[in-house]
Steps between C-alpha positions, in 0.01 A plus 500: 500500500670434165315544174519207261574600142308209352347539155156477658429709808295340777130567472403801705212733551495793259284794605364729227398844612483851359284809475128492430432512126835352393341182359579228757183304417572502125852364555373232742225388261754456218730297726202288610420423135856447372685350796269255680791345696523820707275495806308818580436542869127519579412750772254448784231768529189588698359679194174368353553273198405660167287313244790406271740398780586145605594422860859378511583640154451876533503508881442276800183654646469489882311687773669745737523248785687249280728778366582610856583137589748489208661827618522389864655164413767656274366338184516813282818640341335840482155650541326834475156661508356689203157661485377296796621165363799294613752345256797274574749250355490141636848396616452119467396520133807705405744295709361170366554600138850636569597177680396310186730720288215692337541878451222705658382844391305728732338826391441736791513869586806678640388462862470123452839482326662663804338244731626212282852646513479484881348149524686335208823696439614261224203598280579693182317833479432627146370851434286535188566851373331706226712619204477847661316679779317703232373179340381367837311823570349490151371148571357601839321804357395314185283245680215749469302347787604724789429853618774764519552460875557123467741556210692765698538261796606218271765715331644609836506136609677401176794727588531326840479157335767586241732616779489146647683352197837522681375247760474225236759251372415538132298732275309381194373777270151435363552665161353204308307244703642198309860615556436578867339158555796324333750692714309413816484130408878515447544623858300213647777241488297254292630225273310660213688826498414752235801649316641786703438839343729785600322810621575817306741724684633228732 
């Protein structure tokens, strides 16, 4: 399989993942506001819809029987269960956009990213990293909403999540959310590329 060195890469799925507390949602929200041509994959879930959520925008809300049907018929790129609820990425939505030449961005956890690598090897996996492990731990502790045991578990989990960085194709450092969002948009192979910004120390 030869790689074409065209000025514009073919549209492909870009997966954004990284440790809890690194700021994935903030980066995604900025991209949603600034770069409306980028499609954000909408997950399917069995979770109850919250008051502010819109079906088809935040999630596609389904019952467990419908979710199981999607799993059994191979219609999900990846899926997982968290806190008793099921979450998954619809394959047809992603493949339809890519076929139309539209870049697609998917924000999922590390487990989901590994599943996407297996089901769609051509996807680009991007690891969103904190400026430092110390900064990540400061953010996790600084939320102020959790007891010590929860914080201790979260910090131990953060070390595991940081160790997964080597499995990813690219790393984007979330030092400033605007810069991180611009760098991520630049990796998406869109016509509206932001100017490339070299990373310090590279």
